[in-house]
C-alpha positions in Angstrom: 0.2 -0.1 0.1 1.1 3.4 -0.8 0.0 6.4 0.9 0.5 9.5 -1.1 1.0 13.1 0.0 0.4 12.6 3.8 1.3 15.5 6.4 3.4 14.1 9.0 3.3 15.4 12.6 6.4 17.8 11.9 4.5 19.2 8.9 6.3 17.7 6.1 4.4 16.1 3.2 5.7 12.6 2.6 4.6 9.4 0.7 4.5 6.2 3.0 4.7 2.7 1.7 3.5 -0.1 3.9 5.0 -3.6 3.0 3.7 -6.4 5.3 3.6 -5.6 8.8 6.2 -2.7 8.6 6.8 0.8 7.0 8.8 0.0 3.8 9.8 3.6 2.8 9.2 7.0 3.7 10.0 9.7 0.8 8.8 12.7 -0.8 8.4 11.0 -4.2 7.8 7.3 -4.3 6.9 5.6 -7.3 3.9 3.4 -7.4 4.2 -0.3 -7.8 1.4 -2.9 -8.3 0.0 -1.8 -5.1 -3.0 0.1 -3.7 -2.4 3.9 -3.7 -4.2 6.2 -1.3 -4.1 9.9 -1.8 -3.9 11.5 1.7 -3.5 15.1 0.6 -4.4 17.6 3.3 -4.6 14.7 5.9 -2.4 13.9 8.8 -0.6 10.6 9.1 0.6 9.8 12.9 2.0 6.9 14.6 -0.8 5.1 16.4 -1.2 5.9 20.2 0.3 3.7 22.8 -1.8 4.0 25.8 0.1 2.4 28.7 -2.7 2.7 31.4 -6.1 0.9 30.6 -8.4 -1.3 32.7 -10.3 -3.7 30.3 -11.7 -5.4 33.4 -11.6 -9.2 32.3 -11.4 -11.4 33.9 -14.0 -10.6 36.5 -15.9 -7.7 35.5 -16.9 -8.1 31.9 -20.3 -6.2 32.1 -18.0 -3.0 32.5 -15.6 -3.7 29.6 -14.3 -6.9 27.7 -11.1 -7.2 25.6 -13.3 -7.1 22.5 -15.1 -3.9 23.2 -12.3 -2.2 24.9 -9.8 -2.7 21.8 -12.5 -1.8 19.3 -13.0 1.4 21.2 -9.2 2.0 21.2 -8.9 1.2 17.5 -11.8 3.6 16.8 -9.9 6.3 18.7 -6.6 5.8 17.0 -4.9 3.7 19.9 -2.9 0.8 18.4 -1.3 -0.5 21.5 -2.9 -0.7 24.9 -1.5 -1.9 28.5 -4.1 -3.5 30.7 -3.6 -2.9 34.5 -3.7 -5.7 37.1 -6.7 -4.9 39.2 -9.1 -7.6 37.7 -10.5 -10.7 39.3 -8.3 -12.5 39.9 -5.7 -9.9 40.1 -2.6 -10.5 37.7 -0.2 -11.0 40.7 1.0 -14.6 39.7 1.8 -16.4 36.5 -1.6 -18.4 36.3 -3.6 -15.1 36.5 -1.4 -13.6 33.6 -2.1 -16.8 31.6 -5.8 -16.5 32.3 -6.0 -12.8 31.3 -3.8 -13.7 28.0 -6.8 -16.0 27.3 -9.3 -13.1 27.3 -7.0 -10.9 25.1 -7.3 -13.2 22.3 -10.3 -11.0 21.4 -8.0 -8.1 21.1 -8.1 -5.8 17.9 -5.0 -4.0 18.8 -1.5 -5.0 20.2 -1.4 -5.1 23.9 0.6 -5.5 26.9 -0.2 -7.1 30.2 1.2 -5.7 33.6 1.9 -7.7 36.7 0.5 -6.5 40.0 1.8 -6.5 43.7 -0.2 -7.7 46.7 0.8 -9.2 49.9 -0.2 -12.6 48.1 1.9 -12.1 44.9 3.9 -14.7 43.6 7.0 -12.9 41.8 8.6 -16.3 41.1 5.8 -17.3 38.5 4.7 -13.6 37.7 8.0 -12.7 36.1 8.2 -15.9 34.1 5.4 -14.3 32.1 5.9 -11.7 29.2 5.0 -8.7 31.3 4.9 -5.2 29.9 5.6 -3.8 33.3 5.1 -4.1 37.1 2.0 -2.0 38.2 0.4 0.1 38.6 1.5 -0.6 42.1 -1.0 0.9 44.4 0.3 3.0 47.2 -3.3 3.7 48.2 -6.3 1.6 47.7 -8.4 2.1 44.4 -10.5 -0.2 42.5 -9.6 -3.8 43.5 -8.2 -2.8 47.0 -4.5 -3.5 46.1 -3.0 -0.7 48.2 0.4 -2.0 49.7 2.9 -0.5 52.1 6.4 0.9 51.9 8.0 -2.6 52.7 6.4 -4.3 50.0 6.9 -1.5 47.4 10.6 -1.7 48.1 10.4 -5.4 47.7 8.7 -5.0 44.4 11.1 -2.4 43.2 13.9 -4.9 43.8 12.1 -7.8 42.4 11.4 -5.8 39.2 15.0 -4.5 38.9 16.3 -7.8 39.0 14.2 -9.0 36.1 14.7 -5.7 34.2 10.9 -4.8 34.6 9.7 -1.3 34.8 7.7 -0.3 37.9 4.7 1.9 37.6 3.1 3.6 40.5 -0.2 4.8 41.7 1.1 7.5 44.1 -1.5 8.7 46.9 -0.8 8.6 50.7 -4.1 7.7 52.3 -2.7 8.9 55.8 -2.9 12.4 54.1 -6.4 12.1 53.2 -8.9 14.6 54.5 -11.3 12.9 56.9 -13.4 15.8 57.4 -14.5 15.7 53.8 -16.4 12.6 54.6 -19.1 14.5 56.4 -20.2 15.9 53.0 -22.2 14.0 50.1 -21.8 16.2 47.1 -19.6 15.0 44.2 -16.7 17.5 45.0 -16.2 16.0 48.3 -14.1 13.3 46.7 -11.6 15.8 45.6 -11.6 17.4 48.9 -10.9 14.1 50.5 -8.3 12.8 48.4 -6.4 15.9 48.6 -3.3 17.2 46.4 -0.7 16.8 49.1 -1.5 13.1 49.4 -0.4 12.7 45.9 2.7 15.1 46.2 4.1 13.4 49.3 3.4 9.8 47.9 5.3 10.7 44.7 8.2 12.3 46.7 8.4 8.9 48.9 8.0 6.6 45.8 10.9 8.4 43.8 13.0 8.7 46.9 12.9 4.9 47.5 13.5 4.2 43.9 16.4 6.8 43.9 18.0 5.1 46.8 18.2 1.7 44.9 19.0 3.4 41.6 16.0 2.3 40.0 13.8 4.0 37.4 10.0 4.3 37.9 7.0 5.6 36.1 4.5 7.5 38.0 0.9 7.0 36.7 -1.8 9.5 36.2 -0.1 12.4 38.0 -2.9 15.2 38.7 -0.9 18.1 40.2 1.9 20.2 39.2 3.9 19.4 42.2 3.6 15.7 41.7 4.9 16.3 38.1 7.7 18.4 39.1 9.0 15.9 42.0 8.9 13.1 39.5 11.0 15.3 36.9 13.4 16.3 39.7 14.3 12.6 40.6 14.5 11.8 36.9 11.4 9.7 36.7 8.8 9.6 34.0 5.2 10.4 34.6 2.0 10.3 32.7 -1.1 12.7 32.7 -4.7 11.4 31.9 -7.0 13.3 29.4 -9.6 13.9 32.4 -6.7 15.7 34.6 -5.7 17.6 31.6 -8.9 19.0 30.5 -11.3 18.8 33.5 -11.2 20.4 37.0 -13.7 20.5 39.9 -15.5 23.1 38.2 -17.1 20.3 36.1 -18.2 18.3 39.0 -21.5 20.2 39.4 -22.5 18.7 35.8 -20.6 15.4 36.0 -21.9 14.4 39.5 -20.4 11.0 40.5 -19.6 10.3 37.0 -16.6 12.5 37.6 -15.3 10.4 40.5 -11.8 8.9 39.9 -8.5 8.3 41.2 -6.8 10.8 41.8 -9.5 13.1 41.8 -10.1 16.1 39.7 -8.4 19.3 40.9 -8.9 23.0 41.2 -8.8 24.7 38.1 -5.8 26.6 38.9 -4.0 23.3 39.4 -5.4 21.8 36.1 -4.0 24.8 34.0 -0.6 24.2 35.7 -0.6 20.5 34.8 -1.6 21.7 31.2 1.4 23.7 31.1 3.7 20.9 32.0 2.2 18.7 29.4 2.7 21.4 26.8 6.1 22.4 27.7 7.5 18.8 27.8 7.9 18.3 31.6 5.2 15.6 31.2 6.3 12.5 29.5 3.1 11.0 28.0 -0.5 10.9 28.1 -2.1 7.8 29.1 -6.0 7.4 29.8 -6.4 5.3 33.0 -9.5 4.2 31.0 -11.6 2.8 33.6 -15.3 2.1 32.7 -18.1 1.3 35.0 -21.7 1.4 34.1 -24.2 4.4 34.4 -26.1 2.3 37.2 -22.8 1.9 39.0 -22.0 5.4 38.9 -25.4 6.7 39.8 -25.1 6.3 43.6 -23.8 8.4 46.4 -20.2 9.8 46.2 -19.0 7.5 48.9 -20.2 4.4 47.1 -19.5 5.4 43.4 -16.6 3.4 41.8 -13.8 5.4 40.5 -13.1 5.8 37.0 -14.1 6.9 33.7 -13.9 5.9 30.0 -11.3 7.6 28.0 -9.5 5.4 25.4 -11.5 6.1 22.4 -11.7 10.1 22.9 -8.1 10.9 24.1 -6.3 11.0 20.8 -9.4 12.8 19.2 -9.4 15.5 22.0 -5.7 16.0 21.7 -5.8 16.4 17.9 -8.4 19.3 18.1 -5.9 20.9 20.7 -3.3 20.6 17.9 -5.4 21.9 15.2 -6.4 24.9 17.1 -2.9 25.7 18.1 -2.9 25.1 21.9 -0.5 21.9 21.5 1.4 21.3 18.3 1.3 18.2 16.3 4.8 17.1 17.3 4.0 17.5 20.9 1.0 15.3 20.4 2.8 12.6 18.7 5.7 12.6 21.4 3.0 12.5 24.2 1.0 9.7 22.7 3.5 7.6 20.7 7.3 8.3 20.5 7.8 8.9 24.3 5.8 5.9 25.5 7.8 3.8 22.9 11.1 5.2 24.3 10.2 4.9 28.1 9.0 1.2 27.8 11.5 0.0 25.2 9.6 -0.4 22.1 12.1 0.6 19.6 10.0 -0.3 16.3 6.9 1.7 17.4 5.8 5.4 18.0 7.4 6.9 14.9 6.5 7.1 11.2 10.1 5.7 10.2 11.2 3.1 7.6 11.5 -0.1 9.2 9.0 0.6 11.9 5.8 -1.5 12.5 3.1 0.2 10.4 1.0 1.2 13.3 -0.6 4.3 11.8 -3.6 6.7 12.2 -5.0 8.8 9.1 -7.0 12.0 10.3 -8.6 14.4 8.2 -8.4 18.0 10.1 -11.6 19.3 8.4 -13.7 16.4 10.0 -14.3 17.8 13.5 -17.3 16.0 15.1 -18.8 16.4 18.8 -18.2 13.5 21.3 -21.5 11.4 22.0 -21.2 8.4 24.5 -23.8 6.6 22.2 -21.5 6.5 19.5 -18.6 5.1 21.4 -17.8 1.3 21.2 -16.8 0.6 24.8 -19.1 -1.4 27.0 -20.0 1.6 29.0 -21.1 4.2 26.3 -20.8 7.3 28.4 -18.1 9.9 28.6 -17.2 13.0 30.8 -16.5 14.8 27.4 -19.9 14.6 26.0 -20.5 17.2 23.4 -16.7 18.1 23.2 -15.1 18.7 19.8 -12.8 15.9 18.5 -10.9 14.7 15.4 -11.6 10.9 15.1 -9.5 8.8 12.7 -10.5 7.9 9.1 -8.8 4.6 9.7 -6.4 2.8 12.1 -3.6 0.5 11.1 -1.9 -2.0 13.3 1.3 -3.8 11.8 0.2 -3.1 8.4 -3.5 -4.1 8.7 -6.3 -1.8 8.9 -8.3 -2.6 12.3 -10.6 0.3 11.9 -12.3 2.0 8.9 -14.8 4.9 10.0 -16.8 5.0 6.9 -16.8 1.1 6.2 -20.0 -1.1 6.4 -18.0 -3.2 8.8 -15.7 -1.0 10.5 -13.8 -3.7 12.3 -12.0 -6.6 11.1 -11.2 -9.9 13.0 -9.3 -9.7 16.3 -5.5 -9.7 15.3 -3.9 -8.0 18.5 -0.7 -9.5 19.9 1.2 -9.4 23.0 3.6 -6.6 22.3 6.3 -8.4 24.5 6.3 -11.4 22.2 6.1 -9.6 18.8 9.8 -9.0 17.5 11.0 -5.4 18.2 14.2 -5.6 16.3 14.5 -4.4 12.7 
C-alpha cells in the first residue's frame, strides 16, 4: 500500500509505503508499484497511540468492559497498543492469573501489554516468568480492586522488578494524608476534597526517593498535580497525565456528579491549568487514559459508594488532535506524548514513529472532520463519557502492523481480532 502526500506531525508532506507489517519507505516522491494507492493530500498521518494505562476489566468484570469492546474502542480512537492493569478478578499477581488474562486478550483488535500486580499474596517467581509489559500500577493507596500496599512491600517490588529488568509503574497517593473531615459531605466535590493534592505530592516524593536510593527507574501513573509532576521530573523519573486531569477540573463536578469520581480526583482549575502547562512544555512524558469504565447504574449512586474511574481510550487522541489543530498544542508534541515517548520509555524501538522499518502502526486523520463526542456512538461497553459534546478529530482509519483494524466509513468498521502481546512480537528491525 502506498499512502501519497500525507502530512506528518512535523509538517512535512511525504509518501509512505507499507509492506507487510512494517513501513517499507518514507520519501517525498515514491513510485507506485503494483499496489493500492491512497491519496492523503491534506490529511495527517501519525503513529498510533500507545496507551500504557487501561483497565479492560476481564477477567471478573466483563459487564463493564471486555477485551473485544475495549480494543474496538481503542482502534476507533487511533490507539494501536494498550497496556492492561492488574486489578482484575483474579488480580494478575502470579503466573496463572497472567495466563488467564492472556486467554481473554485473544479477542484484542489492537496490540497489547499485560502488567503484573503486587499484593501481599503476589508470587514474583511465577509472575516474572510471564512476558510482562511492566510491574504495576503498584498501588500506594487503595483504588478499584483494593490492591494498596505498604512501603516495605513497595521496596520489595522495586528490587524484584529491577532484578528482572521490568519497569515499575506507581499509583502514588498517601492515604494517611486524606482529609477525613470531607467525609461529612455528600456532594461529588467531596471526593476531591478527601483525596487532596498533598496526598499525591508526598506519595510521589516518597516513591521517587525509595527508587532513587536503589538506583531504580520508576514511572508515575496519572499525576494530577503540578507538584507531583515536578517531583517526578526532579528525581529523573517519568510520568503520565490523563485526559481528564488535563481537560477537566472540579468546576465540572456540578455537571458530572459522581460520573466525575476517579483516583486521583479532579483538582481545582488553577492546578489543572498548571498541569496543562507542563504537558505543553515537555515536563510531562506522556498522556495515558487510565480508561476505567463503570456502568451508568454503578456510577449513579452516592459519592462514597460510586466506583472510581471514567472511560477514555476512544476519545483521548481525538481530543488532543483538536488541541493541535487549534494551536494550543503542536502536532509534534501530541505525537511525542502519545506515541514516541511511550515507545522510548517502555523500550519499544519499532513503534511510535513514522519511520522506515518501524511497524506500520498508523492513524490517518482529516483535520476538517471535527465532530462532537457522543457517548452513544462510542464502542466501549459503557457508552458514556465525561467529554460529552466536546469537539474531537476521530481517525479515518487505524492500522496495526500494516493491517487496517478500523475504517470509519466502512460497512463493517472492524475486522477480526488480530492483536498480539507486544512483549512477544519481535521488536528488532
